[in-house]
ZADO-429527 format. One line per 8 residues: number of its first residue (from 0); their letters; for each residue x, y, z of N, C-alpha, C. Coordinates in steps of 0.1 Angstrom, whole numbers, plus 5000, padded with zeros to 4 digits. Example, Ala and Ser with C-alpha at 12.3 -4.5 7.8 and 13.67 -1.06 7.14 Angstrom:
<atoms>
0 = as = 5132,4943,5078,5123,4955,5078,5132,4967,5078 ~ 5128,4978,5071,5137,4989,5071,5129,5000,5079;
</atoms>
This chain:
<atoms>
0 = msnseiiq = 4503,2359,7214,4500,2365,7227,4504,2380,7226 ~ 4494,2388,7230,4497,2402,7229,4503,2407,7242 ~ 4508,2419,7241,4514,2425,7253,4505,2426,7265 ~ 4492,2430,7262,4482,2431,7272,4479,2418,7279 ~ 4479,2407,7271,4477,2394,7277,4488,2390,7286 ~ 4501,2393,7281,4512,2389,7289,4512,2397,7302 ~ 4509,2410,7301,4509,2419,7313,4498,2414,7323 ~ 4486,2410,7317,4475,2405,7326,4479,2392,7332;
8 = mltgpfsa = 4486,2383,7325,4490,2371,7331,4501,2373,7342 ~ 4510,2383,7340,4520,2386,7350,4515,2392,7363 ~ 4504,2400,7361,4498,2407,7373,4485,2401,7378 ~ 4481,2390,7372,4468,2384,7375,4470,2372,7384 ~ 4460,2363,7384,4459,2352,7393,4471,2342,7391 ~ 4475,2341,7378,4486,2332,7375,4499,2336,7383 ~ 4502,2349,7382,4514,2354,7389,4513,2352,7404 ~ 4501,2354,7410,4498,2352,7424,4501,2337,7428;
16 = mvlaviml = 4496,2328,7419,4499,2314,7422,4514,2311,7421 ~ 4521,2316,7411,4535,2314,7410,4542,2320,7422 ~ 4538,2332,7426,4544,2338,7438,4542,2330,7451 ~ 4529,2324,7452,4526,2316,7464,4534,2303,7464 ~ 4536,2297,7452,4544,2285,7452,4559,2288,7455 ~ 4564,2299,7450,4578,2303,7453,4579,2305,7468 ~ 4570,2312,7474,4570,2315,7488,4569,2302,7497 ~ 4560,2293,7493,4559,2280,7500,4572,2273,7499;
24 = famgrwla = 4578,2273,7487,4591,2266,7486,4602,2272,7494 ~ 4603,2285,7495,4613,2292,7503,4610,2290,7518 ~ 4597,2290,7522,4594,2288,7536,4597,2273,7540 ~ 4595,2264,7531,4598,2250,7533,4613,2248,7535 ~ 4621,2254,7526,4635,2253,7528,4640,2259,7541 ~ 4634,2271,7545,4638,2277,7557,4635,2268,7569 ~ 4623,2263,7569,4618,2254,7580,4627,2241,7580 ~ 4630,2236,7569,4639,2224,7568,4653,2226,7574;
32 = qnvplyld = 4658,2238,7573,4671,2242,7578,4670,2245,7593 ~ 4660,2252,7597,4660,2258,7611,4652,2249,7621 ~ 4642,2242,7617,4635,2234,7627,4644,2223,7634 ~ 4653,2216,7627,4661,2207,7634,4670,2214,7644 ~ 4675,2226,7641,4683,2233,7650,4675,2237,7663 ~ 4663,2242,7661,4655,2245,7673,4651,2233,7680 ~ 4648,2222,7673,4644,2210,7680,4656,2204,7688 ~ 4668,2204,7682,4680,2199,7689,4683,2207,7702;
40 = rhlkqidk = 4681,2221,7700,4684,2229,7712,4673,2227,7723 ~ 4661,2224,7719,4650,2221,7728,4653,2208,7735 ~ 4657,2198,7728,4660,2185,7734,4672,2185,7743 ~ 4682,2193,7740,4693,2195,7749,4689,2201,7762 ~ 4680,2211,7761,4675,2218,7773,4667,2208,7782 ~ 4659,2200,7775,4652,2190,7783,4661,2180,7790 ~ 4671,2176,7783,4681,2167,7789,4688,2173,7801 ~ 4691,2186,7800,4697,2193,7811,4688,2194,7823;
48 = midnhtqd = 4675,2196,7820,4665,2197,7831,4664,2183,7838 ~ 4665,2173,7830,4664,2159,7836,4676,2157,7844 ~ 4688,2160,7840,4700,2159,7848,4699,2166,7861 ~ 4694,2179,7860,4693,2187,7872,4683,2181,7882 ~ 4672,2176,7876,4662,2169,7884,4667,2157,7891 ~ 4675,2149,7884,4681,2137,7890,4691,2141,7902 ~ 4699,2152,7900,4707,2157,7910,4699,2161,7922 ~ 4689,2169,7919,4680,2174,7930,4674,2162,7938;
56 = remyrqgl = 4669,2152,7931,4663,2140,7937,4673,2133,7946 ~ 4686,2132,7942,4696,2126,7950,4699,2134,7962 ~ 4699,2147,7961,4702,2156,7972,4690,2155,7982 ~ 4678,2154,7977,4666,2153,7985,4666,2140,7993 ~ 4670,2129,7986,4670,2116,7992,4681,2115,8003 ~ 4692,2122,8001,4703,2122,8011,4698,2130,8023 ~ 4691,2141,8020,4686,2150,8031,4676,2142,8040 ~ 4667,2134,8033,4657,2126,8041,4664,2115,8049;
64 = qtlteqhn = 4674,2110,8043,4682,2099,8050,4688,2105,8063 ~ 4695,2117,8061,4701,2124,8073,4690,2127,8083 ~ 4679,2132,8079,4668,2136,8088,4663,2124,8095 ~ 4662,2112,8088,4657,2100,8095,4667,2095,8105 ~ 4680,2096,8102,4690,2092,8112,4690,2101,8124 ~ 4689,2114,8122,4688,2124,8133,4675,2121,8142 ~ 4664,2118,8135,4652,2115,8142,4654,2102,8151 ~ 4660,2092,8145,4663,2080,8153,4671,2082,8165;
72 = vlarevqe = 4682,2090,8164,4690,2094,8175,4682,2101,8186 ~ 4674,2111,8181,4666,2118,8190,4655,2109,8197 ~ 4650,2100,8190,4640,2091,8196,4647,2082,8207 ~ 4659,2078,8204,4666,2070,8214,4669,2078,8227 ~ 4673,2091,8225,4676,2100,8236,4663,2102,8244 ~ 4652,2104,8237,4639,2106,8244,4635,2094,8252 ~ 4638,2082,8246,4635,2070,8253,4643,2068,8266 ~ 4656,2072,8265,4665,2071,8276,4661,2081,8287;
80 = itvsvkdi = 4657,2093,8283,4652,2103,8293,4639,2098,8299 ~ 4630,2092,8292,4618,2086,8298,4621,2076,8308 ~ 4630,2067,8305,4634,2056,8315,4640,2063,8327 ~ 4649,2073,8325,4655,2080,8336,4645,2087,8345 ~ 4635,2093,8339,4625,2100,8346,4616,2090,8354 ~ 4613,2078,8348,4606,2068,8355,4613,2063,8367 ~ 4627,2061,8365,4635,2056,8376,4635,2066,8388 ~ 4636,2079,8384,4636,2090,8394,4623,2090,8401;
88 = kdevtvln = 4612,2088,8394,4599,2089,8400,4597,2077,8409 ~ 4602,2065,8405,4601,2053,8414,4609,2056,8427 ~ 4621,2062,8426,4630,2065,8437,4623,2075,8447 ~ 4617,2085,8441,4610,2095,8449,4598,2089,8456 ~ 4591,2080,8449,4580,2073,8456,4584,2065,8467 ~ 4595,2057,8465,4601,2049,8476,4605,2058,8488 ~ 4612,2069,8485,4616,2078,8496,4604,2084,8503 ~ 4594,2088,8496,4581,2093,8502,4575,2083,8511;
96 = hkits = 4575,2070,8507,4569,2059,8516,4578,2058,8528 ~ 4591,2059,8527,4600,2057,8538,4598,2069,8548 ~ 4596,2081,8543,4594,2093,8551,4581,2092,8558 ~ 4571,2088,8551,4557,2088,8557,4555,2076,8566 ~ 4564,2066,8565,4561,2055,8574,4569,2056,8587;
</atoms>
């Protein structure tokens, strides 16, 4: 093999193929080292979001329960006021009949 053939082989398609294989190998090693780290970090972030969502859901449920209890108290008070107004109306009607008769 002559010097010109060696130089042509080092600068030609063969060297490009060798360089591509080396680059693929290096990129593969880098991905094998870093992808699990990124994936683990991503999964931890998702777990944290799920925990926060669970806490928010519990707080929302408690808020709705409190709101329902307050609504029930208010509904009872309105019912009592309605009964009182009806009683007052009946008394006024009776008094009006007594006055007019």
